[in-house]
C-alpha positions in Angstrom: 18.7 37.8 -5.6 16.0 37.5 -8.0 17.4 40.0 -10.5 20.5 38.1 -10.5 18.7 34.5 -10.6 16.6 36.0 -13.7 19.6 37.0 -15.1 21.4 33.7 -15.0 17.9 32.2 -16.2 18.6 33.8 -19.4 21.9 32.6 -20.0 21.1 29.0 -19.3 17.9 29.2 -21.3 20.5 30.7 -24.3 22.8 28.1 -23.6 19.7 24.8 -23.9 18.5 26.3 -26.7 21.9 26.2 -28.2 22.2 22.8 -27.5 18.6 22.0 -28.0 19.4 23.5 -31.9 22.4 21.4 -32.9 21.5 18.2 -31.1 17.7 18.9 -33.2 15.7 17.6 -30.1 12.6 19.3 -29.5 12.9 22.2 -27.3 12.3 22.4 -23.6 8.5 23.7 -23.7 7.6 20.9 -25.7 8.8 18.2 -23.3 6.6 15.6 -22.7 6.3 13.5 -19.5 9.5 11.3 -18.9 8.7 8.0 -19.0 9.0 6.2 -15.0 10.9 2.6 -15.1 8.4 -0.1 -16.1 6.3 -1.2 -13.6 4.0 -4.6 -14.3 1.0 -3.2 -13.1 -2.5 -2.1 -14.7 -5.1 0.4 -12.3 -8.9 -0.7 -13.1 -10.7 1.5 -15.1 -11.9 4.3 -12.9 -15.7 5.6 -12.9 -16.0 6.6 -10.0 -16.8 11.1 -9.0 -14.3 13.0 -11.7 -12.2 15.8 -9.6 -14.8 18.4 -9.9 -17.4 17.1 -8.3 -15.4 15.3 -5.5 -13.6 19.0 -5.0 -17.4 20.7 -5.1 -18.2 18.1 -2.7 -14.8 18.6 -0.4 -16.0 22.4 -0.2 -19.8 21.7 0.4 -19.2 19.1 3.5 -16.5 19.3 4.9 -14.4 22.0 7.0 -13.0 25.0 5.0 -9.6 24.9 6.8 -9.1 21.4 4.6 -6.5 22.4 1.7 -5.4 20.5 -1.0 -2.1 20.2 -2.9 -1.6 21.8 -6.7 -4.2 24.4 -8.3 -5.9 22.0 -10.2 -5.7 19.0 -7.5 -5.4 15.3 -8.9 -8.0 13.0 -8.4 -5.9 10.1 -6.6 -8.2 7.1 -6.8 -5.8 3.8 -7.1 -1.9 3.3 -5.4 0.1 0.3 -5.5 3.8 0.4 -4.0 5.6 3.6 -4.7 3.2 5.0 -7.9 -0.4 5.9 -7.7 -3.1 6.9 -10.2 -5.5 9.1 -10.9 -9.1 9.2 -12.6 -7.5 9.4 -15.8 -5.3 6.0 -15.2 -2.0 8.2 -15.6 0.8 6.7 -13.3 2.7 9.3 -10.5 5.9 8.8 -8.9 4.5 9.0 -5.3 7.8 10.9 -3.5 5.7 11.9 -0.4 4.4 8.6 1.0 0.8 10.0 2.1 3.0 12.7 4.3 5.4 10.1 5.0 3.1 7.5 6.3 3.1 4.7 3.8 6.5 2.8 5.2 6.2 -0.4 3.4 4.5 1.2 0.2 1.0 1.0 -1.5 -1.5 -1.9 -0.9 1.6 -4.2 0.1 -0.6 -7.5 -0.5 1.6 -9.1 3.2 -0.5 -5.9 4.9 -3.4 -5.6 2.5 -3.6 -9.6 4.0 -3.6 -9.3 7.3 -6.2 -6.5 7.3 -7.7 -8.3 5.0 -8.4 -11.6 7.6 -8.5 -10.0 11.1 -11.7 -7.9 9.2 -13.3 -11.5 8.6 -13.0 -12.7 11.8 -13.0 -9.4 14.4 -13.4 -5.9 13.0 -13.5 -4.5 16.6 -12.9 -5.3 20.5 -12.0 -3.1 23.1 -9.1 -3.8 25.3 -11.9 -4.4 28.5 -11.6 -8.0 26.3 -8.9 -10.3 25.7 -7.5 -11.0 22.2 -3.9 -11.7 20.9 -3.6 -9.2 18.1 -2.8 -6.4 20.1 -0.9 -8.2 22.7 1.5 -10.3 20.1 1.9 -6.9 18.2 3.3 -5.3 21.4 5.5 -7.6 22.7 7.3 -7.2 18.3 6.9 -3.8 18.6 8.4 -3.3 22.1 11.4 -5.8 20.6 12.9 -3.4 18.1 13.2 -0.9 21.3 16.5 -0.3 23.0 17.4 0.0 27.0 14.5 -0.6 29.0 11.7 0.7 26.6 9.7 -2.4 26.3 6.0 -0.7 27.4 3.2 0.1 24.9 0.5 2.2 24.2 -1.8 2.4 21.2 -3.3 5.3 20.1 -4.4 6.3 16.6 -2.3 8.9 15.9 0.5 11.0 15.7 -0.5 14.1 17.8 -2.5 11.6 20.6 1.5 9.9 21.0 2.8 13.4 21.7 -0.3 14.3 23.8 0.2 11.8 26.1 3.6 11.3 26.3 3.3 15.0 27.7 1.2 13.3 30.0 3.1 11.4 31.3 6.0 13.8 31.7 4.4 16.3 33.9 2.8 13.2 36.3 5.8 11.1 36.4 7.9 14.6 36.9 6.0 16.0 39.2 6.4 19.4 36.7 4.4 21.3 34.0 7.1 22.9 31.7 7.4 21.6 28.8 10.9 22.2 26.2 10.3 22.0 22.5 12.0 23.8 19.2 11.9 26.5 17.3 10.2 24.9 13.7 9.4 21.9 15.4 5.0 19.8 14.8 4.0 17.5 17.5 0.4 17.8 16.6 -2.3 20.1 15.8 -4.7 19.2 19.4 -5.1 21.8 21.8 -1.8 20.4 23.7 0.5 19.7 20.7 0.1 22.8 19.1 1.9 24.2 22.4 4.7 22.2 21.9 4.2 22.9 18.2 6.7 25.7 16.9 5.6 27.1 13.2 3.0 30.0 13.6 1.3 28.8 10.5 0.2 26.1 12.3 -1.1 27.6 15.8 -4.0 28.8 16.4 -4.2 31.6 18.8 -5.4 30.0 22.1 -4.2 29.2 25.7 -1.1 27.0 25.3 1.2 27.7 28.2 3.8 25.8 29.6 5.9 25.3 26.6 9.4 26.6 26.4 10.4 27.1 22.5 14.5 26.6 22.1 17.1 27.5 19.4 16.9 24.9 16.4 20.1 23.8 16.0 19.6 24.0 12.7 23.2 23.6 10.6 22.2 25.1 7.2 20.6 28.1 8.9 20.9 28.4 12.8 22.9 30.5 14.5 25.3 28.5 15.5 26.4 26.3 12.6 26.3 22.5 13.0 28.3 23.3 16.8 25.3 20.8 18.7 27.1 21.7 22.0 26.5 25.8 21.6 23.0 25.0 20.7 22.6 22.7 24.0 23.6 25.3 25.9 21.1 27.6 24.8 18.8 24.8 26.3 20.6 25.3 30.1 20.5 28.7 29.6 16.9 29.4 29.0 16.0 25.8 31.7 18.3 28.6 34.4 16.1 31.7 33.6 12.5 30.8 31.9 11.3 28.1 33.7 11.3 27.5 37.4 14.4 25.6 36.6 12.5 22.4 37.6 10.8 20.8 34.1 8.3 18.3 32.8 10.4 17.4 30.0 11.5 18.2 26.3 10.3 16.7 23.1 12.0 16.8 19.5 12.3 15.0 16.2 15.8 13.7 15.3 14.8 14.7 11.7 12.3 17.5 11.5 9.4 16.8 8.6 7.3 19.8 8.7 9.7 22.2 9.0 11.2 20.9 6.4 13.4 17.7 7.2 16.3 19.2 9.5 19.3 16.7 11.2 19.5 18.3 13.9 23.4 19.6 14.9 25.6 16.5 15.6 25.9 16.5 19.6 22.9 18.6 20.4 20.7 15.6 21.9 23.5 14.0 23.9 23.6 17.2 25.9 20.0 18.5 26.0 19.1 15.4 27.6 21.3 15.6 30.5 20.3 19.1 31.1 16.9 18.0 30.9 17.2 15.1 33.3 19.5 17.2 35.7 15.9 19.6 36.2 13.8 16.7 37.1 12.2 16.1 33.0 12.1 13.0 30.9 13.0 13.0 26.9 10.8 12.3 24.5 11.5 11.6 20.9 9.1 12.4 18.6 9.3 9.7 15.7 6.7 10.1 13.5 8.7 10.6 10.7 11.5 9.0 11.3 11.2 6.4 12.9 11.5 2.1 11.5 14.7 1.9 9.2 13.4 5.3 6.8 16.7 7.4 7.8 19.2 4.1 6.5 21.2 3.8 8.9 19.3 3.6 11.9 16.0 2.2 12.9 15.5 5.0 15.2 16.0 8.8 14.3 17.0 8.7 18.2 19.7 6.1 17.5 21.6 8.6 14.7 22.8 11.2 18.1 23.3 8.1 20.1 20.9 9.0 22.6 18.3 6.7 24.5 15.0 8.7 25.7 12.5 8.0 28.1 10.0 8.0 26.0 9.3 7.3 22.1 6.3 7.8 19.9 5.7 7.3 16.7 2.6 6.9 13.8 2.2 7.6 10.2 4.8 4.5 8.8 3.7 2.8 11.8 0.7 1.1 9.5 1.0 2.1 6.4 -1.7 4.1 6.1 -4.0 2.8 9.1 -4.6 4.8 12.4 -2.5 4.4 14.1 0.0 5.2 16.7 2.0 4.2 20.0 3.8 5.3 22.5 6.4 3.0 24.4 8.2 4.0 27.6 10.1 2.6 30.9 7.8 0.3 33.6 8.3 2.9 36.1 7.2 5.7 33.6 4.1 4.1 32.3 2.9 3.6 36.1 1.7 6.7 37.2 -0.7 6.6 35.0 -2.6 4.2 37.4 -3.8 6.9 39.1 -6.9 7.6 37.3 -8.3 5.4 34.5 -6.5 5.7 30.5 -8.0 4.1 28.1 -7.9 4.2 24.3 -11.3 3.2 22.8 -9.8 2.3 19.6 -6.1 2.1 20.2 -4.6 -1.1 19.5 -8.2 -3.2 17.3 -7.3 -6.0 16.1 -7.6 -4.7 12.5 -4.6 -1.4 13.6 -3.0 -4.7 15.5 -2.7 -7.4 12.4 -1.7 -4.4 10.3 0.9 -2.8 13.0 2.9 -6.8 13.0 2.2 -7.2 9.2 4.1 -3.4 8.5 7.1 -4.4 11.0 7.2 -8.2 9.2 7.2 -6.8 6.1 10.3 -4.0 6.5 12.7 -6.7 8.5 11.3 -9.4 5.5 12.2 -7.1 2.8 15.3 -5.2 4.4 13.8 -1.8 4.2 16.5 0.4 6.4 19.1 -1.3 4.0 17.4 -0.4 1.1 16.4 3.3 2.5 20.4 3.5 3.3 21.2 2.4 -0.5 18.9 4.0 -2.1 18.9 7.4 -0.5 23.0 7.7 0.0 22.2 7.1 -4.2 19.4 10.6 -4.3 21.7 12.3 -2.0 24.3 12.2 -4.3 23.1 12.7 -7.2 21.0 15.6 -5.8 23.7 17.3 -4.7 25.4 17.2 -7.7 22.5 19.0 -9.2 23.2 21.6 -6.3 26.3 22.5 -7.8 25.4 23.1 -11.0 21.8 25.4 -10.3 21.9 28.4 -7.9 18.8 28.1 -6.6 19.5 24.8 -4.5 20.6 26.3 -1.0 20.7 23.3 0.6 20.5 19.2 0.0 20.1 17.4 3.8 18.9 14.1 4.8 19.6 10.8 5.4 18.1 7.8 3.8 15.0 8.2 2.3 13.8 11.5 4.3 15.2 14.1 2.2 15.1 17.9 2.2 15.6 20.1 -1.0 16.0 23.8 0.1 15.3 26.6 -2.5 17.1 30.1 -2.1 17.0 33.0 -4.4 20.0 34.2 -2.6 22.7 31.5 -1.1 24.8 34.4 0.2 21.6 35.4 2.5 19.8 32.1 2.4 16.8 34.1 1.2 13.6 31.6 0.8 12.3 30.9 -2.7 8.5 31.2 -2.0 7.1 31.6 -5.5 10.1 29.8 -7.8 9.3 26.0 -5.1 5.9 26.5 -5.6 5.8 27.0 -9.6 9.0 24.2 -9.7 6.3 22.4 -7.4 3.7 22.2 -9.6 5.6 21.6 -12.8 7.1 17.9 -11.2 3.0 17.1 -10.8 3.0 17.8 -14.7 6.0 15.7 -15.1 4.6 12.7 -13.2 6.7 13.4 -9.8 4.8 14.0 -6.4 6.9 15.0 -3.7 6.1 17.2 -0.4 7.0 20.8 0.7 8.1 21.7 4.3 9.4 24.8 5.9 8.5 28.1 7.3 8.7 29.5 3.8 6.8 26.4 2.3 10.9 27.1 0.1 11.9 23.2 0.5 11.0 19.4 -1.0 10.4 16.9 1.2 11.5 14.1 -0.8 10.1 10.9 1.9 9.0 8.3 -0.5 7.8 4.8 0.3 10.4 3.1 1.7 10.3 0.7 -1.1 11.8 3.0 -3.9 14.2 2.0 -6.3 17.3 3.6 -7.5 15.5 3.6 -10.6 12.6 6.1 -9.1 15.2 7.8 -7.6 17.2 8.5 -10.7 13.6 9.5 -12.4 13.6 11.9 -9.6 16.4 13.5 -9.4 16.5 13.7 -13.7 12.7 15.5 -13.4 13.8 17.9 -10.7 15.3 19.3 -14.0 18.7 20.5 -15.6 17.2 21.8 -19.0 13.5 21.9 -16.6 14.2 24.3 -14.2 15.7 26.7 -16.8 12.3 26.5 -19.0 10.2 26.3 -15.9 11.9 29.7 -14.6 12.7 32.0 -17.4 8.7 31.4 -18.8 7.1 31.4 -15.3 9.3 34.1 -13.4 9.2 36.9 -16.4 5.5 36.6 -15.7 5.5 35.9 -12.0 3.3 38.8 -10.5 0.0 37.2 -13.0 1.0 33.6 -11.4 -1.9 33.0 -9.9 -2.0 32.2 -6.1 1.7 31.5 -6.4 2.2 32.2 -3.2 -0.6 30.9 -1.0 0.2 27.1 -1.8 0.5 25.3 1.3 
């Protein structure tokens, strides 16, 4: 309960104040932004438009649906590896990676060089002509795939990838009905909105032919961590809620927008069997979990020991380039020859050169192993925080794909909506940028560039404060009704 939390905060404030008075330290409210780990890089002087001017132009010329983080939005003008710089040259630790997109690091020199060298030679030519870049890249990407997943289609985003995968599933199976998970996000196009199952992202348009089954969420789900019970719900839904024949099933192994929710163990093997028995194909959405981010495996679906029929990917695939891909088997790919299938920009030379450079960097710098090591360290530190603070209801994830869910009551698991917004703002003030997720926006999404270090992880876990938790909650929860827009941030 909020009253109970406030009582705890008052008690902790007293303890904190006493400790500080004995040690002679400055009061928590006077704490300065922490010193980030040493980093040998100096941003260029910025002479461009101010944050106020950029915001004014956005409001005037861009769609009103475009939103920004923070009540006073940041004007980010430069990036290098795991750090971002604002217009004043202040450095921020980027723990969100451009919404899980920057894999190698901001402006990684190997990726930048590959893009620039190809741009100087040939910026664009579609697949109606031959060019080695797309073929070289497709070969390298296919080599990362298990089984018979050897045919690659290049697109421009995760939404496009999932749209194409759904089309393939329907054509190959001869069925129409798709199955997706509640709490899932698979894109914002007219088609993928049907697969998405978060009302905060869905418009009221026709989205037929998609069934949303119970989310196998170990923290909030009705069956806890029993993956097979959730899978049986899918079987019953096929039997009672569909014609008995389905086109396919799609799932993220760790839900991204939904709040870093890892599917219950044993779920996917059972579901894949039920779906295939019903004539459908199984699609793994690797837009956020792919390319070694989970640490334990290169692809998220491998954490559940399954082999999908179709895999979609984007975001980290290009380290910031508008790039996505669908990889499938030759048998499924063959259905696309029934009509003309074409993507003007899919796999253009620049994006292909950049994408290949990303694969090479991740291999050369052993980023999968790095994510496992740093992620384990960060999870350990965050769980230590969880033991000390009632507001942290759950710490979950793998590698560098982590969620910290905040609640006002651990037993009831009441989402700490307002508190999360307040702390989210304060983390930015302290120089750390994280994301937010979950239906109630009460989950910190920690998914940094994969060059994130143990020093960065230590800084992050200490900045998600001990004393600052106390001070922020004490000072601002007491005046919560007067805190502007605290419930309206995305």
